[in-house]
N, C-alpha and C positions, 0 to 999 in steps of 0.2 A: 659393539654393545657396551663394553666397559667405558669407552669414551663418551657414549651417549648418557650413561648413568652419571658420569663425572660432570657432564655439562649441567645437569639439574642440581647437583650439589653445590655448584659455584654460581648459579644464576643470581642475578641482582634485581632487586625490586626497583622499578623506575616509574615515576609519574608520567614520563613521556609515552609509555605504553597505554596508559589510561587516556591521555589526550589524543593519541592516535585512534583509539577505538571510538571515542566521542566524536572526533572529526569525521569518522566513517558514518556515524549516526546522522550527523548534519548533512553530509553529502547524499545519503539515501533519502532524507527528508526533502532536500532540494530536487532530487530526481523524481520523487513522487509528485511534487508540486508541478514540475514541468510536464510530467506525464499526464497530469490532470488537465493542464492547458492544452496539451496535444490532443487529448480525447475531446475536450469541449469545443475545440476549433476544427474538429474533423481533419486533423493533420496526420494521423497515424499511418495512413496508407500511401503517403507521398513518396517514400523511398521504397522502391519495389524490389530491392536486392540488398544483400548484406555482405560487406567485406570488412575484415578486421582492420586493414591498413588503409586501403584506398578511399574509404568513406570517412576518414578522420576529419577532413575539411570539406566544406561544400564546394560546388563547382566554382572554378576561379576565372572562367571566361564565359562570354555570352554564348559561344559555340557549345561549351559543355553544358550550360543551362538548357539550351535548346535540345540537346541530345537527351538529357535527363527528363525533360518534359515530354519528349516523343516516346520515351520508354513508359512513362506514366500513362500515356494515352492508350496503351495496349491493355490496360487492366480495367476491371469492372467499375471501379469508382468513377473514373472519367467517362467511360462508355455509357453507363446507365444513369449517371447523375450530373456530373459537371459539364458534360458536353452540351447540356440543355441550359446551362446557366451563364453562357458567355464567359466561360472560364479561360483566362489568358495567362501568359507566362508570369506576369507580376503576381497574379493570384497563386500560382503554383509555387513561386519563390517564398511566399508567406507561409504556406502550410509545410513546405519542405524545411524551412528554418526550425520549426518546433520539433519535428521528428528528428532532424539532424542533431539539434541541441540536446534532446533527450538521450540519444545514443552517445553523444560526445561526453555527457556527464557520466554515463556508464563506463566509458573508457577511463575517465579520470578516477573513478572509484576503484577500478582495477589497479591502476598505478599507485594510488594512495595506499591501497592495502598491501600489494606485493612488495614494493620497494622498502618501506619501513619494516615489514615483516622479516625480510631477509636480513636487514641491518640489525634488528633486535635479536634475531637468532644468532648472528655472528657475535654480537656483543653480550650474549647470555643474559638478556633482560626479560626473557619469557620463561616462566616456570612450566613444568610438565602439564599441569591441569589446563593452564591457559593455552598452551601450544595445541593441545588436542581440540580445544574449542575453536582456535584459529583455523585449524584444518577444516572443521565443520563449516566455518564462515566462508572459507575459500570455495568449498563445494557449493554452498548456497549461492554465492555470487555467480559462479559459472552456470548453475541451474537457472538462476533468474534471467541471465542473458538468453539462454535457450528458450525459456518460457516467453520472452519478449518476441523473439522471431517466430515461435510457434503460434503466437497470437496473431501477429501481422500476416503470416502466411494464410490464415483462414479467410482473410478478406481479399485475397488476390486470385481467387479461383472463379467462383460464380456470383456469390453474394457480395455486393460492394460494402460490406461491413464485417468487422471481426466477430468471431464467435463470442457471445457473452460469457460462456463458460471459460474460455481461454483468457478473456479479459479479466474476469474475477480471479482466476488462478494467478495471473501475472501481478495484479494489484495486491492481492492478499499475501502472496509470497514476499513481496517487497515490504509490507508491513511486518511480517513475521521475521524477516531478515533484520530489519531495524530493531525489533524488540529483542531478538537474541543478541545482537551486537551490544545493545544497551545493557542487557543482563550480564554479559561477560565483563563489561566495564564496571558494573556495580559490584560484581564479585571481587574486583581489585580495589575498588573504593572502600568497600566495607568488608574487610577480610575476617572480622570477628564473627564468631558463630554463637548465637544465644538460643535459649529455649524458645520455641515457637508456640503460638496460640493455635492449636490444631483446628478448632471450629472455624476461626477466621481464615486460616490458610485454605481450608477446603472450600469455603464460600467464595473466596477470592479466585480460586481456580475455576469454579463454575461460572463466575462472572466473566472471567477472561474468555472462557469457551464461547459464551453467547455474544460477547463483544466481537470476537473474530468471525462468528457466524453472521453477525450484522454487517461486518465489513464485506464478507463474501456476497451478501445480498445487495450491498451497495454497488458492488461490481456488476451484478446482474442487472440492476436498475439502469446503470450507466450504459452497459452494453446493449440493452434493448430499448434505450431511450424511454423507459417506462415512467420517467418523471414528467413527461409531456402530456400525460393523460390524468384524469381524475384529480384535477388541480383544486381540490377542496380539502378542508380540515375542520373539525375532527372526523367527519364522515367522508366517504368517497362520493362520487357523483350521484345525483338523484337522491340524496339523503340516505344512502345505504352504508352501513358499516362494512358489510361484505358484499361487494358489487355482484349483481346478478349475472353479469357476463362471465364470471368465473365458473359458476355452476352450469351455465349453458354450453360451455366448451365440451367437445366430444372426446378430448384426450383424457388420459388417466389423470388422477389427482396429482400424482407426482409431476407430470409434465405441466399441468395447469399452474402449479406453484413454483416451477423452475424455468419454464419457457414462455408462459403466457405473460404479457405485459401487466395485465390487471392483477393476476395472481402473485407475480413477483413484487409488485408495488405493495399489495396487501400484506405480504409477509414482512417486507422491510419496514413499513410504517407500524405494524403491530409489534414486531420484535423490539422496536425502539422503546415501547412501554415496558417491556420485560427487562431490558438493559437498565433503564432508569430505576425500575423497581428493585432490581438486584443490588445496584450500587447504593441505593438508599437503605436497603435492608442491611447490607454490609456495614454501612456507616453507623446506623443506630445500634446494631448488634455489638459493634466495637466499644460502645459506651460502657459495657459490662466489664471491660478489662482495662488493666493499666497499660497504656500504650506508650511507646517511646515517642519522642518529638518527631522523628522521621516517619514513623507509621501514621501519626496523626496528620502530618502535613500531606502525606500521600492521599489519605482518605478525604481530606478537605478539598484538595485539588480535583479529585475524582467527582465529587458532588457538584462543584462549580462547573467543571467542563462538561459533564453529562447534560446539565440543563442548558448550557450554551449550545451544545451540539443538537439537542432536541429542538430548540427554538430555530436554529439555522435550518434543520431539516424541514420544519413546517414552512418556513419562509421560502426555501428553495422550491418546495412543491407548489405553494400558492402562486409564486411568480413564474412558474414553468421553467425553472433551471436557467436563469441568466448566468453567463460565464462567471462573473465575480462571486455570485452566491454559491454556485456549484463548487467552485474552487475553494472558497472559504469553508464550506461544509466538509470537504475532503481534508483540508489542513487541520481543522479542529478535531477531526477523527484521529489524526496522527497524534495530536497533543493528548487526546483522551487515552489512546493506547499507551503513550509514554507514561502517563500518570498511573494507568493500570499495571504496567510492567514494574514500575518503581514500587508501587504499593504491594504487589504480589511478592516481589523480591524481599521487601522489608518484613513482610508477614511470614515469609518462608525461611529466612536466614537471620 
């Protein structure tokens, strides 16, 4: 215990710790982008098992490819969908690549986190507060890996698609892990503590809450392929703001708005207005206060990005989710969360 206390008394501040955390942010971003491609190309169920070591590289011989393909044929996606589409080995190699690459980046993230973490610990470059946060990040990374397999497993039983709840959990937790990693880095970049503007801080927290809720519903829309219906804007099909099919469903309202395609799309498209409104309200309310340059830059970025994201959402819907638009929409959501995290941090500390 004495040695542990002594460690923190002799700890050294080092910019390399900040670069390490920011590199983790970049890798999580890349992983989410590749995850988006994996989802939009229907590649997520191509690897039907998970091994920590033996799945590190794809099959290295034609014989192993054939074996992997034969294993894939035992599961619902092939038996209920691809068997009717003249699905051949070359097609399987394509979808296998994206799922393998997604998992491979996950392994890289683990190595990039653990190896420097041990080094910084030995060299006494992590203070006590940052160390505690790093342990949280370590747990979040492990949990995210579990959520990934938990999601994939749901599509290997009867239904040839993953649970949209599990997809949203996996996606949203990746966003949250990124945001928390960025927050830890920002704590080191801006170690000074100044008086906060409480009303703006509270409003920024509310805005962050609804932004994360919107990301969750984005996962629901992706998991249910709900973007392939009601491809109209600003109204849903048949000139209706609230499509009649939602009211005609026999399920409870909770299920209609969390499991029904029309209901999920309605919530996602309607909550977009709320997120835009909250960010604009935060921006104009901030004009009453003397802000730092950092705070103003964060708010400016928020306003620009939320309008870009809103426009991309509309276009993605109108064009029935082409791969490039769906992926761009997800990428800008990441940038929007980055700006929101930065702004909240600057308004909080």
